[in-house]
C-alpha positions as CSV (number, residue, x, y, z in Angstrom):
1,X,0.0,0.0,0.0
2,X,1.3,3.4,-0.9
3,X,-0.3,6.7,0.3
4,X,-0.4,9.5,-2.3
5,X,-2.2,12.8,-1.8
6,X,-5.0,11.3,0.4
7,X,-5.4,8.2,-1.7
8,X,-4.0,4.7,-1.4
9,X,-2.7,2.5,-4.1
10,X,-3.6,-1.1,-3.3
11,X,-2.1,-4.0,-5.1
12,X,-4.5,-6.9,-5.5
13,X,-4.7,-10.4,-7.1
14,X,-8.3,-11.2,-8.2
15,X,-9.7,-14.7,-8.6
16,X,-12.8,-14.6,-10.7
17,X,-15.6,-17.2,-10.8
18,X,-15.3,-18.0,-7.1
19,X,-18.3,-19.2,-5.2
20,X,-18.7,-15.8,-3.5
21,X,-16.9,-12.5,-2.9
22,X,-14.3,-12.7,-0.2
23,X,-11.1,-10.9,0.8
24,X,-8.6,-13.6,1.7
25,X,-5.8,-11.4,3.1
26,X,-2.3,-10.2,2.1
27,X,0.2,-12.5,0.5
28,X,3.5,-11.5,2.1
29,X,5.5,-12.8,-0.8
30,X,3.7,-10.9,-3.6
31,X,2.7,-8.0,-1.5
32,X,-0.8,-8.2,-2.9
33,X,-4.2,-8.6,-1.3
34,X,-6.0,-11.7,-2.6
35,X,-9.7,-11.1,-3.5
36,X,-12.2,-13.6,-4.8
37,X,-15.1,-12.4,-7.0
38,X,-18.0,-14.5,-8.2
39,X,-18.3,-12.8,-11.7
40,X,-16.4,-14.0,-14.7
41,X,-13.5,-12.1,-16.2
42,X,-15.4,-11.1,-19.3
43,X,-16.8,-7.8,-20.4
44,X,-15.5,-6.1,-17.3
45,X,-17.9,-8.0,-15.0
46,X,-15.2,-9.1,-12.5
47,X,-13.8,-5.6,-12.4
48,X,-17.2,-4.1,-11.7
49,X,-17.9,-6.5,-8.9
50,X,-14.4,-5.9,-7.4
51,X,-14.9,-2.1,-7.4
52,X,-18.4,-2.2,-6.1
53,X,-17.7,-4.7,-3.3
54,X,-14.4,-3.1,-2.2
55,X,-16.1,0.3,-2.2
56,X,-18.8,-1.1,0.1
57,X,-16.3,-2.9,2.3
58,X,-14.0,0.1,2.7
59,X,-16.7,2.8,2.6
60,X,-14.6,4.7,0.1
61,X,-14.6,5.2,-3.7
62,X,-12.4,2.6,-5.4
63,X,-11.1,2.7,-8.9
64,X,-9.0,0.3,-11.0
65,X,-5.8,2.2,-11.9
66,X,-4.1,-0.6,-13.9
67,X,-4.5,-4.3,-14.7
68,X,-8.0,-4.0,-16.3
69,X,-7.4,-7.2,-18.3
70,X,-5.2,-9.0,-15.7
71,X,-5.7,-10.8,-12.4
72,X,-3.1,-8.5,-10.9
73,X,-4.5,-5.0,-10.5
74,X,-3.7,-1.7,-8.8
75,X,-6.6,-0.1,-7.1
76,X,-6.9,3.5,-6.0
77,X,-8.8,3.9,-2.7
78,X,-9.9,7.5,-2.5
79,X,-9.7,9.7,0.6
80,X,-8.1,7.3,3.0
81,X,-4.8,6.2,4.5
82,X,-2.9,2.9,4.6
83,X,-3.2,2.9,8.3
84,X,-7.0,3.0,8.1
85,X,-7.1,0.3,5.5
86,X,-4.9,-2.0,7.6
87,X,-7.5,-1.8,10.3
88,X,-10.3,-2.7,7.9
89,X,-8.7,-5.4,5.8
90,X,-7.8,-8.9,7.0
């Protein structure tokens, strides 16, 4: 997680087509948060679910900065700090 001007860049690895949405926790080796989404990785469905669910979970606006077509993504979490996110995320 990197703080930049009141926003946080969050590195995630997304697993589409899971049984349900879940945040599995940080992988120490990759430095990424593992997130499972139920939608398929077609037509942006998995990205939309990821953004909507993470926004709800974090109570902040979330955007995909990079990795739109990849399982490895960088999210921007608006108006927060890494310290706050560490309290909310597993």
